[in-house]
C-alpha positions in Angstrom: -4.7 193.9 53.9 -7.1 195.0 56.6 -5.2 198.3 57.1 -5.7 199.2 53.5 -9.4 198.5 53.6 -9.8 200.6 56.8 -7.9 203.5 55.2 -10.1 203.4 52.1 -13.3 203.7 54.1 -13.8 207.3 55.3 -14.7 207.6 59.0 -14.1 204.0 60.0 -12.0 204.8 63.0 -14.3 207.6 64.0 -17.4 205.4 63.8 -15.5 202.7 65.7 -14.5 205.2 68.4 -18.1 206.5 68.5 -19.5 203.0 68.9 -17.0 201.9 71.6 -17.8 205.0 73.7 -21.6 204.4 73.1 -21.3 200.8 74.2 -19.3 201.7 77.3 -21.7 204.4 78.4 -24.8 202.3 77.7 -23.4 199.4 79.7 -22.5 201.8 82.6 -26.0 203.2 82.6 -27.5 199.7 82.5 -25.3 198.5 85.3 -26.3 201.4 87.5 -30.0 200.9 86.9 -29.8 197.1 87.4 -28.0 197.4 90.7 -30.4 200.1 92.0 -33.4 198.0 90.9 -31.9 194.9 92.5 -31.4 196.9 95.7 -35.0 198.1 95.6 -36.2 194.6 94.8 -34.1 193.3 97.8 -35.8 195.7 100.2 -39.2 194.4 99.2 -38.6 190.8 98.0 -41.3 190.6 95.4 -40.8 190.5 91.7 -43.2 193.4 90.9 -41.1 195.9 92.8 -38.0 194.9 90.8 -39.8 195.2 87.4 -41.5 198.5 88.5 -38.0 199.8 89.4 -36.7 198.7 86.0 -39.6 200.4 84.3 -39.1 203.6 86.3 -35.4 203.7 85.5 -36.2 203.1 81.9 -38.5 206.1 81.9 -35.9 208.2 83.7 -33.2 207.4 81.2 -35.5 208.0 78.3 -36.5 211.4 79.7 -32.8 212.2 80.3 -32.0 211.2 76.8 -34.9 213.4 75.5 -33.6 216.4 77.4 -30.1 215.6 76.0 -31.6 215.6 72.5 -33.3 219.0 73.2 -30.0 220.4 74.4 -28.2 219.1 71.2 -30.9 220.5 68.9 -30.6 223.9 70.5 -33.8 224.3 72.4 -33.9 227.9 73.8 -35.4 226.8 77.1 -32.6 224.3 77.8 -30.0 226.7 76.6 -31.1 229.3 79.1 -31.1 226.7 81.9 -27.6 225.5 81.0 -26.3 229.1 80.8 -27.6 229.7 84.3 -26.1 226.5 85.7 -22.7 227.4 84.2 -22.8 230.8 85.9 -23.2 229.2 89.3 -20.2 226.8 88.9 -17.6 229.5 89.4 -15.3 228.9 92.3 -13.6 231.9 94.0 -9.9 232.0 93.5 -9.1 231.8 97.2 -10.9 228.4 97.4 -8.9 226.9 94.6 -6.1 224.5 95.4 -2.8 226.3 94.7 -0.8 223.0 94.4 -2.8 221.9 91.4 -4.2 218.4 90.7 -3.7 215.6 93.2 -1.6 212.9 91.4 -2.1 209.8 93.6 -5.0 207.5 92.7 -5.4 203.9 93.6 -5.1 201.5 90.7 -8.8 200.5 90.7 -9.8 204.2 90.2 -7.4 204.8 87.3 -8.4 204.7 83.6 -7.1 201.9 81.4 -5.0 204.4 79.6 -2.9 204.9 82.8 -1.3 201.5 82.5 1.3 200.5 80.0 -0.3 197.7 78.1 0.0 196.9 74.4 -3.7 196.3 73.9 -4.8 199.4 75.7 -4.6 201.7 72.7 -6.6 199.3 70.5 -9.4 198.8 73.0 -9.9 201.9 75.0 -11.0 205.2 73.6 -10.7 208.6 75.3 -13.7 210.8 75.4 -11.4 213.7 74.9 -10.8 212.7 71.3 -14.4 213.5 70.5 -15.8 217.0 70.0 -18.3 218.3 72.4 -21.1 217.9 69.9 -20.2 214.2 69.3 -19.9 213.5 73.0 -23.3 215.0 73.7 -24.7 212.8 70.9 -23.0 209.7 72.4 -24.6 210.6 75.8 -28.0 211.1 74.2 -28.0 207.8 72.3 -26.6 205.8 75.2 -29.3 207.2 77.6 -32.0 206.4 75.2 -30.7 202.9 74.4 -30.4 202.2 78.1 -33.9 203.4 78.7 -35.3 201.4 75.9 -33.5 198.2 77.0 -34.7 198.7 80.6 -38.3 199.1 79.4 -38.0 196.0 77.2 -36.5 194.0 80.2 -39.3 195.2 82.5 -41.9 194.1 80.0 -40.3 190.7 79.5 -40.1 190.0 83.3 
């Protein structure tokens, strides 16, 4: 019965895929910011330093999200910066690895899709399935959500 209702709604799998990647990226950004804030708070063991670090990381993530929005909307200034950055990333042919990609990775560095598990396909979502525009929108929303949550947390503490 559930499969029929999902098929009748257009975009239900795409929206679910979008929300899963958004949640995963937002939690990743929050985790990085909380760990760095805790380290800064541990260096100077007073509560204001921890909350100031949270507020600073919130501002950084909001600004990063705003620049991502400008890039998505097609701002000419950011388009010129990204074009210059892409031009610098070229690696000479003689420095490239002729053997190709290195295949060995420890298990804790592998993606969930590398393991043969029945629930993996239902839970994990590859970012490769999204278009570049959708992926940039996910990054923008997750950075802004993480920044807003960090600001809110710093005001509560």
